[in-house]
C-alpha positions in Angstrom: 103.3 56.6 6.8 103.0 58.4 10.6 103.1 56.2 13.7 101.2 54.2 14.2 98.4 54.1 17.0 98.4 51.5 19.8 96.7 48.3 18.9 93.7 46.9 21.0 93.9 44.3 23.4 91.7 41.4 21.4 90.6 38.3 23.9 91.3 35.5 21.1 90.6 32.5 24.7 87.0 33.5 25.5 85.2 30.0 26.5 83.3 30.2 23.3 86.0 30.6 20.8 88.3 28.2 22.3 85.4 25.7 22.2 84.7 26.0 18.4 89.0 26.1 18.5 89.3 22.3 20.4 87.1 21.4 17.5 88.9 22.4 15.1 92.6 21.3 16.2 90.6 17.8 17.3 89.5 17.2 14.4 93.2 17.9 12.8 95.6 16.5 14.5 94.1 13.9 17.5 94.1 10.2 17.1 92.0 7.8 19.3 94.7 5.1 18.1 97.3 6.8 20.3 95.5 7.6 23.0 94.3 4.1 23.0 97.9 3.1 23.6 98.9 5.3 25.6 96.3 4.7 28.1 98.1 0.7 27.7 101.4 2.4 29.0 102.6 2.5 25.5 102.7 -1.2 24.3 100.9 -2.6 21.9 100.8 -6.1 19.8 99.1 -6.3 16.9 100.7 -9.9 15.1 104.2 -9.9 15.1 105.1 -6.4 15.5 105.1 -5.1 18.6 105.2 -1.3 19.0 105.9 1.1 22.1 105.6 5.2 22.2 107.9 6.7 24.0 106.3 7.6 28.1 106.1 11.6 26.6 106.4 12.6 22.8 104.6 14.8 20.2 102.9 18.5 21.3 104.2 20.4 23.8 102.0 22.7 26.1 104.0 25.6 24.4 103.1 24.2 21.0 99.7 23.7 21.5 99.3 27.0 22.6 100.7 28.4 19.7 98.5 26.1 17.4 95.3 27.2 20.0 95.9 31.3 19.3 96.5 30.8 15.2 94.0 29.1 15.4 91.7 31.8 18.0 93.0 34.5 15.6 91.1 32.6 11.7 87.9 32.0 14.1 87.8 36.2 15.9 89.7 37.7 13.1 87.8 36.2 10.4 87.7 39.3 7.5 91.2 40.0 7.7 94.3 39.2 6.0 96.7 37.2 8.7 100.1 36.4 8.3 102.2 34.7 10.2 106.0 35.7 10.6 108.1 32.3 9.9 106.8 28.9 10.9 104.2 28.7 13.6 106.0 25.3 15.3 109.0 23.1 12.7 106.3 20.6 11.2 105.0 21.2 8.0 102.0 19.4 7.7 101.1 21.8 10.6 102.2 24.8 8.3 100.4 23.4 5.8 97.0 23.2 7.8 97.7 27.0 8.5 98.6 27.9 5.0 95.1 25.6 4.4 93.5 28.2 6.4 93.9 31.3 4.4 96.9 31.9 7.2 99.6 33.7 4.6 103.2 33.7 5.9 105.8 36.7 6.0 108.9 35.0 4.8 110.3 31.8 3.1 109.8 30.2 -0.2 105.9 31.0 0.3 105.9 34.3 1.1 103.0 37.1 0.0 104.1 40.3 1.2 106.6 41.9 3.2 106.3 43.7 6.5 106.7 46.7 5.1 103.4 46.4 2.8 101.4 45.2 6.7 98.8 47.9 7.0 96.3 49.0 10.5 93.6 46.2 9.1 96.3 43.5 8.8 96.4 40.5 12.1 100.3 39.2 12.7 101.3 35.5 14.6 104.6 35.8 16.0 105.3 32.5 16.0 106.2 29.6 18.9 109.9 30.3 18.8 109.7 34.3 19.0 110.8 36.9 16.6 113.6 39.2 16.3 113.2 42.5 18.2 113.5 44.8 14.8 111.0 42.5 13.1 108.8 43.0 16.2 108.9 46.4 16.3 108.5 47.5 12.5 105.8 45.0 12.9 104.6 47.4 15.5 105.2 50.6 13.8 102.8 49.5 10.8 100.2 49.1 13.6 99.1 45.4 12.8 97.2 43.4 15.2 100.2 41.1 16.7 98.7 37.9 18.4 102.2 36.5 20.1 102.3 32.7 20.2 106.2 32.8 21.9 106.3 30.2 24.4 107.4 30.9 28.3 110.1 28.9 29.1 111.8 31.2 25.4 110.6 34.0 27.0 113.0 32.9 29.9 115.6 33.2 28.3 115.2 36.3 27.0 115.0 37.3 30.5 118.4 36.0 31.0 119.7 37.5 28.8 118.6 40.9 28.7 119.6 40.5 32.8 123.2 39.9 31.2 123.5 42.5 29.4 122.3 45.4 31.4 125.1 43.6 34.3 127.7 44.1 31.5 127.5 40.2 30.8 128.3 38.9 27.0 125.8 36.2 27.2 127.5 32.4 25.7 124.2 31.0 23.6 124.6 27.4 23.5 122.1 26.2 20.2 122.3 27.2 16.5 123.0 30.5 15.0 120.1 30.4 12.2 117.8 29.2 14.5 115.2 31.4 14.5 114.7 31.4 18.1 118.8 31.6 18.3 117.8 35.0 16.5 115.1 36.1 18.4 117.0 35.1 22.0 120.4 36.9 20.1 118.2 40.2 19.5 117.1 40.7 23.5 121.5 39.9 24.3 121.5 43.8 23.1 119.4 44.9 25.5 117.8 48.2 25.1 120.4 50.5 23.4 121.8 46.8 21.8 124.7 47.9 24.2 125.0 44.5 25.0 126.9 41.6 23.1 126.2 37.4 22.5 127.8 34.8 21.0 126.3 31.6 19.8 128.4 28.3 20.2 126.7 24.9 18.1 128.6 22.2 19.4 131.9 21.3 21.8 134.0 22.2 19.1 133.9 25.5 19.3 132.9 26.0 22.5 137.0 24.8 23.1 137.6 27.2 20.4 135.8 29.8 22.9 137.6 28.3 26.1 141.1 28.2 24.3 140.9 32.1 24.0 139.8 32.3 26.7 142.6 30.6 28.6 145.4 32.0 26.5 144.1 34.6 23.5 145.1 33.6 19.8 143.9 35.2 16.7 141.5 37.8 17.1 141.0 38.1 13.9 140.7 34.5 13.2 138.7 34.3 15.9 136.2 36.2 14.7 136.3 34.8 10.6 134.8 31.9 12.4 132.1 33.0 14.4 131.5 35.5 11.9 127.3 34.2 11.5 127.5 33.6 15.6 128.3 37.2 17.2 126.8 40.7 17.5 127.6 43.8 15.3 131.0 45.1 17.0 132.0 41.8 19.1 136.2 41.7 20.1 136.6 38.5 22.0 139.7 40.8 23.9 137.2 42.5 25.2 133.4 40.7 25.3 135.2 37.9 26.6 135.8 39.2 30.3 132.5 38.6 31.3 130.7 35.8 30.7 127.5 34.1 31.4 126.1 31.3 29.4 122.0 30.5 27.7 121.0 28.2 25.2 117.9 27.4 22.9 115.3 25.3 24.9 115.6 22.8 22.3 119.4 21.5 22.7 120.8 18.9 24.0 120.4 19.1 27.7 123.9 16.3 28.3 125.9 19.0 25.7 124.4 22.4 27.2 125.3 21.0 30.4 129.5 20.7 29.3 129.4 23.6 26.9 128.3 25.2 30.7 131.0 23.3 32.6 134.1 24.3 30.0 132.9 27.5 30.3 133.4 27.4 33.8 136.9 25.7 33.9 138.1 28.0 31.0 137.5 31.1 32.7 138.7 29.9 36.7 141.7 28.9 35.3 142.5 32.4 33.4 141.5 34.0 36.6 141.9 32.7 39.2 138.1 32.8 40.9 134.9 32.3 39.0 133.2 35.1 39.1 132.9 36.2 36.0 131.0 33.2 34.3 127.4 32.9 34.9 125.3 30.3 34.2 121.1 29.3 34.4 119.6 26.4 32.7 117.4 26.9 30.5 116.5 24.1 28.5 112.8 23.6 27.7 111.0 21.2 30.6 109.4 19.5 28.2 112.3 18.7 25.6 114.2 17.4 29.0 111.0 15.2 28.8 111.1 13.3 26.2 114.6 13.4 26.3 114.2 10.8 29.4 112.0 9.4 28.4 113.8 8.4 25.4 116.2 7.3 27.8 113.8 5.1 29.6 113.0 3.7 26.4 116.5 2.9 25.0 117.2 0.7 28.6 116.0 -2.5 26.2 116.8 -1.1 23.2 113.8 -1.8 20.7 114.2 -3.6 17.0 114.9 -0.7 15.5 113.5 3.8 16.2 111.3 5.7 14.6 111.6 9.3 14.9 109.1 11.3 13.6 109.1 15.1 13.0 110.1 17.6 11.1 113.4 18.5 9.4 113.9 21.6 10.9 113.3 20.7 14.5 116.1 21.3 16.7 114.6 18.7 19.5 113.2 16.0 16.8 117.2 16.3 16.3 118.6 15.5 19.3 116.1 12.8 19.8 117.3 10.6 15.9 120.9 11.5 17.5 120.6 10.4 20.6 118.2 6.8 19.0 120.8 6.1 16.7 122.8 5.8 19.3 121.5 2.1 20.3 119.4 0.9 17.5 118.7 0.9 14.5 117.2 4.8 13.7 114.9 6.4 10.8 114.3 10.4 11.1 110.9 10.5 9.1 108.8 12.8 8.3 105.6 11.1 8.2 103.6 7.8 7.2 105.0 9.1 3.8 108.7 7.9 3.8 107.9 4.6 4.5 107.6 3.6 1.0 107.1 -0.2 1.3 109.1 -3.0 3.2 112.1 -2.7 1.7 112.0 0.8 1.5 112.5 4.1 3.8 113.2 8.0 3.3 114.4 9.1 6.4 116.6 12.0 7.3 120.5 11.6 7.8 121.4 14.3 10.7 124.8 14.4 9.9 124.3 15.1 5.7 121.5 16.9 6.6 119.8 15.7 4.3 117.1 13.3 3.2 118.3 10.1 2.4 117.1 6.5 1.1 117.2 3.0 2.9 116.9 -0.4 1.6 116.6 -3.7 3.9 115.0 -1.4 6.8 112.4 -3.8 8.0 112.5 -7.2 9.2 110.6 -10.1 9.2 109.9 -11.9 11.3 109.0 -10.4 14.3 109.6 -7.3 15.4 109.4 -4.6 18.2 109.8 -1.5 17.6 109.9 1.7 19.5 108.0 4.8 18.3 108.9 8.9 19.5 108.2 12.3 18.2 109.7 16.1 18.6 107.3 18.2 20.7 105.9 19.6 16.9 104.9 16.6 15.9 100.9 15.7 16.3 99.9 12.4 17.3 97.9 12.3 14.0 100.9 11.5 11.8 102.3 9.3 14.5 99.0 7.2 13.5 99.4 7.4 10.5 103.2 6.2 10.4 101.4 3.3 12.7 99.3 2.4 10.3 101.7 2.2 7.6 103.7 0.2 9.3 101.5 -2.9 10.6 100.2 -2.3 7.0 103.6 -3.3 5.3 104.1 -6.2 7.9 100.9 -7.5 6.8 99.1 -7.5 10.8 96.1 -6.6 11.4 95.8 -2.3 12.9 93.8 -0.5 15.7 91.3 -3.4 16.3 93.8 -4.9 18.5 95.2 -2.4 20.3 
């Protein structure tokens, strides 16, 4: 196939297009009930049920922008095939809506075609998490029209790890090695020509393994086996841990990321007597932090139970659920359908990484229920959950807000 010519840039966000996009997005995801609750300080009383919404929850700017661009692409390129690299965000209801609009996927169980089968007439949407360099280069080579919805906070991390690579510094990335965002970031840590290196640590136990190697070395082969799916090709701990710089998946828990940074800095200091070979830059997403802070504020006076709403593969939502369960009985649910009855609920166990069933979850009598949601959860799903909760308690709904 001959080299493709550069695609023409198309402005999707014209006033005319965005007016229609906003109307469609609001019809799908907006909730008047949730907005009324926000206006009353996030507290609503329905019979003997008190509902408390976290001050910050649900869609963030980056998610809203990604969805707006996907809707705009469907309108502007109405007569063309549109494909999405993976999921636009980690919410199955939102992704199902895009599928219903005729936006197909290039990966996952529902994929209908491969990148190598694309033509210059096709449109490809890069999701909010971004995409790996190799994936984007393959798409460009096909000459497709690209609609890039990558979040600005994610691109800020890319800038940082590229700088590390250019300076001969290995990126230690706090994140989930198989997460779309971390894979995209790791590919940028290779920098131009693939000269850079990276290592992904998921938790403090993995961080401690790296710190131990920094301080006293160890069994090189054992170390490489431990991180075989979480490091760059050709990674050598005896060489590439000499200079390190910390970055992170933007949706990780800030307190854990800060502890990762502290432990790695201390290990370099113990090894070298100085921290000249250590770099760090705060790359936690502002919206992620706002939602974590708002939940912590709510949990100062814990409700009787917490409902955390969002996609089970959403990293930021998982962290909210883990934070909440330290202070109150917590159920991480996908949507209102998980509230099967006043006795039975389906929810996601973040330790077992699977959906489980629980009984006796909803107490009788007066109750205070806290609700929060991840950055990829639309307000309409929160309303559905609230209405189902009130239905199970047998009390009046939104008319009393």
